[in-house]
KOLLO-685420 format. One record per residue (C-alpha): residue in one letter; x, y, z. Coordinates in nm, 4 decimals, padded with zeros to 6 digits. Layout:
residues N
   loza         xx         yy         zz
      A          X          Y          Z
...
END
This chain:
residues 262
   loza         xx         yy         zz
      X   -00.2884   -01.7439    00.8185
      X   -00.2928   -02.0688    00.6787
      X   -00.0176   -02.2955    00.4966
      X   -00.1578   -02.4997    00.1736
      X    00.0390   -02.7466   -00.0075
      X    00.0641   -02.7574   -00.3617
      X   -00.1787   -03.0097   -00.3759
      X   -00.4591   -02.9003   -00.2145
      X   -00.5269   -03.1867    00.0116
      X   -00.3446   -03.0264    00.3505
      X   -00.4458   -02.7007    00.4791
      X   -00.2666   -02.5692    00.8159
      X   -00.3324   -02.2786    01.0640
      X   -00.0621   -02.0342    01.1555
      X   -00.2075   -01.7646    01.3139
      X   -00.4790   -01.4947    01.3373
      X   -00.3874   -01.2121    01.0837
      X   -00.7024   -00.9391    01.1159
      X   -00.6037   -00.7554    00.8319
      X   -00.2597   -00.8654    00.6931
      X   -00.0265   -00.5948    00.5529
      X    00.2226   -00.8104    00.3243
      X    00.4087   -01.1646    00.4145
      X    00.7237   -01.3175    00.2927
      X    00.8489   -01.6299    00.2866
      X    01.2611   -01.7104    00.3388
      X    01.4304   -02.0171    00.2042
      X    01.4507   -02.1605    00.6081
      X    01.1227   -02.1789    00.6442
      X    01.0584   -01.8337    00.8308
      X    00.7608   -01.6493    00.7295
      X    00.7567   -01.2178    00.7843
      X    00.4130   -01.0977    00.8295
      X    00.2375   -00.7526    00.8827
      X   -00.0835   -00.8537    01.0990
      X   -00.2810   -00.5622    01.0932
      X   -00.2983   -00.1864    00.9847
      X   -00.1496    00.0043    01.2496
      X    00.1393   -00.3306    01.3300
      X    00.4782   -00.4136    01.3297
      X    00.6458   -00.6488    01.1455
      X    00.6358   -01.0798    01.2961
      X    00.8050   -01.3807    01.2412
      X    00.5983   -01.7236    01.2444
      X    00.7896   -02.0674    01.1230
      X    00.6512   -02.1746    00.8074
      X    00.5232   -02.4932    00.9725
      X    00.3519   -02.3330    01.2710
      X    00.3959   -02.2291    01.6356
      X    00.4377   -01.8959    01.8159
      X    00.4517   -01.5776    01.6028
      X    00.7255   -01.3616    01.7542
      X    00.7957   -00.9673    01.7349
      X    01.0245   -00.8832    01.4670
      X    01.0418   -00.4496    01.4150
      X    00.9435   -00.2466    01.6838
      X    00.7465    00.1158    01.5948
      X    00.9218    00.4239    01.7201
      X    00.6572    00.6195    01.8369
      X    00.8711    00.9727    01.8115
      X    00.8784    00.9505    01.4950
      X    00.5265    00.8583    01.4450
      X    00.5459    00.5922    01.2803
      X    00.2346    00.4400    01.2309
      X    00.2779    00.0428    01.0619
      X    00.5872   -00.1076    00.9048
      X    00.4322   -00.3537    00.5988
      X    00.4573   -00.5011    00.3047
      X    00.8187   -00.7312    00.3576
      X    01.0041   -00.8817    00.0583
      X    01.3562   -01.1185    00.1965
      X    01.6327   -01.0416    00.0307
      X    01.8334   -01.3182   -00.0923
      X    02.0211   -01.4559    00.1956
      X    01.7367   -01.4835    00.4085
      X    01.7989   -01.2675    00.6900
      X    01.7691   -00.9457    00.6073
      X    01.4217   -00.7907    00.4406
      X    01.2766   -00.5169    00.3084
      X    00.9293   -00.3153    00.4358
      X    00.7279    00.0058    00.4104
      X    00.7107    00.2128    00.7067
      X    00.3820    00.4490    00.6526
      X    00.2997    00.7211    00.8726
      X   -00.0313    00.9751    00.7909
      X    00.0922    01.1658    01.0817
      X    00.4079    01.2031    00.9292
      X    00.4712    01.1272    00.5603
      X    00.8221    01.2620    00.5241
      X    00.9434    00.9493    00.6941
      X    00.7482    00.6830    00.4423
      X    00.9574    00.4488    00.2212
      X    01.1242    00.1584    00.2100
      X    01.3791    00.0751    00.4856
      X    01.6054   -00.2850    00.5209
      X    01.5976   -00.4730    00.8591
      X    01.7078   -00.8044    00.9860
      X    01.6230   -01.0768    01.2040
      X    01.8858   -01.0712    01.4237
      X    01.7979   -00.7115    01.5368
      X    01.5312   -00.4850    01.5518
      X    01.7770   -00.1517    01.4087
      X    01.6688   -00.0555    01.0229
      X    01.7769    00.2175    00.8035
      X    01.5984    00.3851    00.5247
      X    01.7054    00.2710    00.1596
      X    01.4897    00.4335   -00.0325
      X    01.2232    00.7417   -00.0195
      X    00.8787    00.6677   -00.1646
      X    00.4709    00.6407   -00.1085
      X    00.4219    00.2816   -00.1807
      X    00.5589   -00.0428   -00.0656
      X    00.6811   -00.2875   -00.1415
      X    01.0390   -00.3402   -00.2648
      X    01.2293   -00.5455   -00.4736
      X    01.5851   -00.6875   -00.4902
      X    01.7114   -00.8973   -00.8346
      X    02.1252   -00.9142   -00.9297
      X    02.1790   -00.6252   -00.7226
      X    01.9201   -00.4296   -00.8270
      X    01.6841   -00.2932   -00.5756
      X    01.3350   -00.2008   -00.8179
      X    01.0376   -00.0295   -00.6131
      X    00.7659    00.2206   -00.7477
      X    00.7476    00.5860   -00.7123
      X    00.4873    00.8487   -00.8394
      X    00.3384    00.5474   -01.0268
      X    00.6275    00.4678   -01.2243
      X    00.8699    00.1541   -01.2067
      X    01.1883    00.2766   -01.0740
      X    01.5184    00.0560   -01.0728
      X    01.8454    00.1139   -00.8645
      X    02.1980   -00.0433   -00.8207
      X    02.1295   -00.1442   -00.4721
      X    02.4650   -00.2626   -00.2336
      X    02.3874   -00.6303   -00.1200
      X    02.6375   -00.6082    00.1579
      X    02.5990   -00.2116    00.3313
      X    02.1973   -00.2693    00.2273
      X    02.1964    00.0979    00.0407
      X    02.1358    00.1962   -00.3393
      X    02.3927    00.3517   -00.5189
      X    02.3772    00.5895   -00.8435
      X    02.0860    00.7148   -00.9994
      X    01.7470    00.5690   -00.9785
      X    01.6407    00.4840   -01.3719
      X    01.2429    00.5120   -01.4410
      X    01.1052    00.2192   -01.6446
      X    00.8007    00.3207   -01.9250
      X    00.6043    00.0835   -01.7079
      X    00.3022    00.2288   -01.5065
      X    00.2239    00.0593   -01.1742
      X   -00.1147    00.0070   -01.0449
      X   -00.1330    00.1174   -00.6903
      X   -00.3503    00.1193   -00.3793
      X   -00.3754    00.4363   -00.2520
      X   -00.6099    00.2888    00.0752
      X   -00.3023    00.0433    00.1866
      X   -00.0082    00.2244    00.0110
      X    00.0898   -00.0889   -00.1999
      X    00.1987   -00.0963   -00.5541
      X    00.0449   -00.4059   -00.7203
      X    00.3768   -00.5308   -00.8880
      X    00.6288   -00.8319   -00.7772
      X    00.9563   -00.9529   -00.9209
      X    01.1135   -01.2711   -00.8672
      X    01.4398   -01.3609   -00.7515
      X    01.5503   -01.4387   -01.1140
      X    01.3988   -01.0466   -01.2602
      X    01.0926   -01.1270   -01.3592
      X    00.8068   -00.8747   -01.2893
      X    00.4554   -00.8847   -01.2842
      X    00.2143   -00.5977   -01.2568
      X   -00.1428   -00.4813   -01.2721
      X   -00.1094   -00.1613   -01.4934
      X   -00.1972    00.1467   -01.3923
      X   -00.5219    00.3009   -01.5477
      X   -00.4305    00.5022   -01.9018
      X   -00.6872    00.7773   -01.7679
      X   -00.5222    00.8289   -01.4365
      X   -00.7650    01.0064   -01.1607
      X   -01.1520    00.9309   -01.2403
      X   -01.4459    01.1858   -01.3937
      X   -01.7691    01.2019   -01.1889
      X   -02.0135    01.1583   -01.4881
      X   -02.3955    01.0886   -01.5183
      X   -02.5457    00.8146   -01.6507
      X   -02.9336    00.7021   -01.7393
      X   -03.0319    00.3869   -01.6475
      X   -02.9568    00.2822   -01.9815
      X   -02.6044    00.3097   -01.9672
      X   -02.5670    00.6681   -02.1509
      X   -02.3309    00.9053   -02.0478
      X   -02.4494    01.2862   -02.0174
      X   -02.2416    01.5393   -01.8345
      X   -01.9372    01.5776   -01.6032
      X   -01.9800    01.6147   -01.2789
      X   -01.6172    01.6923   -01.1551
      X   -01.2382    01.7320   -01.2562
      X   -00.9944    01.4676   -01.2167
      X   -00.9281    01.3006   -00.8754
      X   -00.8715    01.0075   -00.7229
      X   -01.1758    00.9804   -00.5569
      X   -01.3361    00.6948   -00.2783
      X   -01.6629    00.6233   -00.2204
      X   -01.9564    00.8021   -00.3437
      X   -02.3476    00.8947   -00.1808
      X   -02.6064    01.0413   -00.3445
      X   -02.8563    01.2301   -00.1506
      X   -03.1985    01.0965   -00.2110
      X   -03.3271    01.4384   -00.4245
      X   -02.9985    01.3280   -00.6187
      X   -02.9197    01.7395   -00.5929
      X   -02.5886    01.6487   -00.3549
      X   -02.3308    01.4284   -00.3002
      X   -02.0907    01.2948   -00.0301
      X   -01.7635    01.1810   -00.1860
      X   -01.4602    01.0962   -00.0443
      X   -01.1445    01.2038   -00.2346
      X   -00.7681    01.1288   -00.1695
      X   -00.5218    01.3963   -00.1026
      X   -00.1952    01.3544   -00.3501
      X    00.0398    01.2181   -00.0948
      X   -00.2017    00.9320   -00.0792
      X   -00.1687    00.9101    00.3021
      X   -00.5277    01.0410    00.3764
      X   -00.8678    01.1202    00.2180
      X   -01.1330    01.3749    00.3611
      X   -01.4329    01.3872    00.2921
      X   -01.6380    01.7258    00.0718
      X   -02.0159    01.7515   -00.0423
      X   -02.0691    01.7916   -00.3922
      X   -02.3036    02.0657   -00.4895
      X   -02.4402    01.8560   -00.8202
      X   -02.6614    02.1729   -00.9606
      X   -02.3626    02.4226   -00.9094
      X   -02.0969    02.2206   -01.0165
      X   -01.9138    02.3171   -00.6407
      X   -01.7710    02.1175   -00.3737
      X   -01.6929    02.1984    00.0209
      X   -01.4453    02.0377    00.1845
      X   -01.5890    01.8513    00.5150
      X   -01.2844    01.7146    00.7314
      X   -00.9343    01.7953    00.7029
      X   -00.6266    01.5385    00.9337
      X   -00.4549    01.2376    00.8860
      X   -00.6200    00.8931    00.7826
      X   -00.8745    00.7699    00.5209
      X   -01.2434    00.9358    00.5619
      X   -01.5944    00.7692    00.3875
      X   -01.5242    00.3976    00.3778
      X   -01.8927    00.3188    00.4488
      X   -02.0370    00.5749    00.2391
      X   -02.1847    00.3486    00.0149
      X   -02.3483    00.2512    00.3674
      X   -02.4557    00.6312    00.4395
      X   -02.2008    00.6309    00.6588
      X   -01.8108    00.6518    00.7557
      X   -01.6030    00.4447    00.8126
      X   -01.1310    00.4864    00.8526
      X   -00.9738    00.2199    00.6815
      X   -00.6117    00.2315    00.6850
END
């Protein structure tokens, strides 16, 4: 992780973050970040120093990761997302504090991050932007959530919605694709579209067999917390599931071998 001044003349290395899962910087010069796919949240001074763990994963609840932290306006409390492939029912936005390892659930959802502006919590649920009144003292929501017409793109592989909200309430986001799930189609060498191969799913990597009769592909499960490998018979248009269970499978299919990606 590096700090760069606005002119780009000074680059300062703060610490190692092999596979980052979010970061946030408060007005007191404290940076919160998640340094890996199966890590808790850490903090480090913005001018450099030793990283210190802030939250702790609860093994009893099978928490996999605390990620996508966002400071609240007081610079002391923060929101973050808890991910668990083994216990997806605990997934949601939680509130924590720099002064304590305690945290509590704010809203249930399958992706982070979440932002607060002018007493309104903004988060994404099932691709829709949700707004809900937020008590800044109790760090809890009140009333019913309201869905905005905008739909946000999100990365199912790492449970992140692609949007951000400033303290002033300005929102920036990638819109969700209008087509929704993907549809597999043949295309010839000139790019002309041929027959569809399968119904609509959210696909990961795909690898075609040398004879062109079979395809190995990764298909996301509905909760977005895992994907499985399938074999697709291109002549019969039938699929056979090859794997099951938590985690994502098939990240390296394009290279001919499956790997885990979280």
